[in-house]
C-alpha positions as CSV (number, residue, x, y, z in Angstrom):
1,M,0.0,0.0,0.0
2,T,1.2,3.5,-0.9
3,K,2.3,5.5,2.2
4,V,1.3,9.1,2.8
5,K,3.3,12.0,4.0
6,I,1.5,15.2,5.1
7,C,4.1,18.0,4.9
8,G,4.3,21.5,6.3
9,I,2.3,20.9,9.4
10,T,2.2,23.9,11.7
11,T,-0.8,23.4,14.0
12,S,-1.8,20.7,16.5
13,E,-5.2,20.4,14.8
14,A,-3.5,19.5,11.5
15,M,-1.1,17.1,13.2
16,Q,-3.9,15.4,15.1
17,A,-6.0,15.0,11.9
18,A,-3.0,13.5,10.0
19,V,-2.2,11.1,12.8
20,D,-5.8,10.0,13.4
21,A,-6.4,9.5,9.6
22,G,-3.4,7.2,9.3
23,A,-0.5,9.3,7.9
24,D,2.7,7.4,7.7
25,Y,4.9,10.5,7.7
26,V,4.5,14.1,8.9
27,G,6.8,16.9,7.7
28,F,8.2,19.8,9.6
29,V,9.6,22.6,7.4
30,F,12.7,24.2,8.9
31,A,13.6,26.1,5.7
32,T,12.4,29.6,4.9
33,S,8.7,29.1,3.9
34,K,5.2,30.1,4.9
35,R,5.1,26.7,6.5
36,Q,8.3,27.1,8.4
37,V,8.3,26.1,12.1
38,T,10.9,26.5,14.8
39,P,12.5,23.5,16.3
40,K,10.7,24.3,19.6
41,K,7.3,24.4,17.7
42,A,8.1,21.1,16.0
43,R,8.9,19.5,19.4
44,T,5.5,20.7,20.7
45,L,3.7,19.4,17.6
46,A,5.7,16.1,17.8
47,Q,3.9,15.3,21.0
48,W,0.8,14.5,18.9
49,V,2.7,11.9,16.9
50,S,2.2,8.2,17.6
51,P,5.3,5.9,17.4
52,E,4.0,4.5,14.0
53,V,4.2,7.9,12.4
54,Q,7.6,9.0,11.2
55,K,8.7,12.6,11.7
56,V,10.5,14.2,8.8
57,G,12.5,17.4,9.0
58,V,12.6,19.4,5.7
59,F,15.7,21.5,5.0
60,V,17.2,23.4,2.0
61,N,21.0,23.3,1.5
62,P,21.6,22.5,5.2
63,S,24.9,22.3,6.9
64,I,25.5,19.5,9.3
65,N,25.5,22.1,12.2
66,E,22.1,23.3,11.1
67,V,20.6,19.8,11.2
68,Q,22.3,19.0,14.5
69,E,20.8,22.1,16.1
70,V,17.3,21.0,15.1
71,L,18.0,17.5,16.3
72,K,18.8,18.9,19.8
73,D,15.2,20.1,20.1
74,V,13.1,17.6,18.1
75,R,13.7,13.9,17.5
76,L,13.3,13.3,13.8
77,D,13.1,9.9,12.1
78,L,14.3,11.2,8.7
79,I,15.6,14.4,7.1
80,Q,14.4,15.6,3.7
81,I,16.9,17.8,1.8
82,H,16.2,20.1,-1.1
83,G,19.4,21.3,-2.8
84,D,22.9,20.4,-1.9
85,Y,24.1,18.8,1.3
86,D,27.3,17.8,2.9
87,E,27.9,14.0,2.8
88,A,28.9,14.4,6.4
89,L,25.1,14.3,7.2
90,K,25.3,10.5,6.7
91,T,27.3,10.4,9.9
92,L,24.2,11.5,11.8
93,D,22.8,8.0,11.3
94,I,19.4,9.3,10.2
95,P,17.9,8.3,6.9
96,I,18.0,11.0,4.2
97,I,15.3,11.7,1.6
98,S,16.9,13.6,-1.3
99,A,14.4,15.9,-3.0
100,V,14.8,16.2,-6.8
101,A,13.1,18.9,-8.8
102,V,11.8,17.3,-12.0
103,G,11.9,19.6,-15.0
104,K,14.1,22.4,-13.5
105,E,17.4,21.0,-14.8
106,Q,19.0,17.7,-15.3
107,L,18.0,15.3,-12.5
108,I,20.7,14.9,-9.9
109,V,20.1,11.8,-7.9
110,R,22.4,11.3,-5.0
111,E,23.3,7.7,-4.5
112,S,24.0,8.3,-0.8
113,A,20.3,9.1,-0.1
114,D,18.1,6.4,1.4
115,Y,15.0,7.7,-0.4
116,Y,14.2,10.0,-3.2
117,L,11.4,12.6,-3.4
118,F,10.5,13.8,-6.9
119,D,8.9,17.2,-6.8
120,A,7.9,20.1,-9.0
121,P,10.5,22.7,-9.9
122,I,9.2,25.0,-7.2
123,A,8.5,22.9,-4.1
124,G,5.4,23.9,-2.2
125,S,3.9,25.7,-5.2
126,G,0.9,23.3,-5.6
127,K,1.9,22.6,-9.2
128,T,2.6,19.1,-10.6
129,F,5.6,18.3,-12.7
130,D,5.4,16.6,-16.1
131,W,5.1,13.0,-15.0
132,E,6.4,11.7,-18.4
133,M,9.8,13.4,-17.7
134,L,10.6,11.1,-14.8
135,D,12.3,7.9,-16.0
136,R,12.1,5.3,-13.2
137,T,13.7,2.5,-15.2
138,N,16.8,2.2,-13.0
139,M,15.3,3.4,-9.8
140,T,16.8,1.2,-7.0
141,K,15.6,3.0,-3.9
142,P,12.1,3.8,-2.6
143,Y,10.7,7.1,-3.7
144,F,8.1,9.7,-2.8
145,I,6.1,11.7,-5.4
146,A,5.2,15.2,-4.5
147,G,4.2,18.4,-6.4
148,G,0.6,19.5,-6.8
149,L,-1.0,16.4,-5.5
150,T,-4.7,16.6,-4.5
151,L,-7.5,14.2,-3.7
152,E,-8.5,14.6,-7.4
153,N,-5.2,13.5,-9.0
154,V,-3.5,11.3,-6.4
155,S,-5.1,8.1,-7.7
156,D,-3.7,8.9,-11.2
157,C,-0.3,9.6,-9.7
158,I,-0.3,6.2,-7.9
159,A,-1.4,4.4,-11.0
160,H,1.3,6.1,-13.1
161,F,4.3,5.8,-10.7
162,H,3.4,3.0,-8.1
163,P,5.5,5.0,-5.6
164,Y,6.6,4.0,-2.2
165,A,4.8,7.2,-0.9
166,V,3.0,10.3,-1.9
167,D,3.7,13.7,-0.3
168,V,1.2,16.5,0.0
169,S,1.2,19.9,1.4
170,S,-0.7,22.6,-0.5
171,G,-3.2,20.0,-1.8
172,V,-4.6,19.7,1.7
173,E,-4.9,23.4,2.4
174,T,-7.6,26.0,2.1
175,N,-6.5,29.6,1.8
176,G,-2.9,28.7,2.7
177,K,-3.7,26.8,5.9
178,K,-3.9,23.0,6.5
179,D,-7.6,21.9,6.2
180,V,-8.4,19.1,8.6
181,E,-11.2,17.7,6.3
182,K,-8.9,17.7,3.3
183,I,-6.2,15.9,5.2
184,K,-8.6,13.2,6.3
185,A,-10.0,12.9,2.8
186,F,-6.6,12.7,1.1
187,I,-5.3,10.0,3.4
188,K,-8.6,8.0,3.1
189,G,-8.4,8.4,-0.7
190,V,-4.9,6.9,-0.8
191,K,-5.2,4.2,1.8
192,Y,-8.8,3.0,1.6
193,D,-10.5,4.1,-1.6
194,L,-7.9,3.0,-4.2
């Protein structure tokens, strides 16, 4: 069964909805974004997370020091990195999801990553990428599909890619805020209606 990641959670209501509905992953954005949270806020939100749900920290071009500072405050299960990263991050003994922008430039897939996340050229924009541009022929690691997913298109995405997981943020928002009913409907649509 395809796993679900609800990303960009900033409120306890959204977190509770994601956990109760059966999300497999929840994402805290530590990079500059309208969904950015502080490590202290993420620690507070993480209290709502059951042990079965994996907590993902989202970073852009992080240094190892930046990630270590966050890890002091919040216990993450994985880190998701957009852009470049120092291979020294592998020494932290935490799985890495390497985010790859499809269509922005030539795909740079880091072999050192534990997972891949294929996203639109502008992450968090609510836009899909051209699904035909992604060649999965030699894909050897589990991957997430992100970028403009909604309840209306996620079943087509899963049928097209057969991904390990789907990742949604803006697709479960109303007026830029996480919508509890959309979170529930999205997870139900992936896990129970397909």
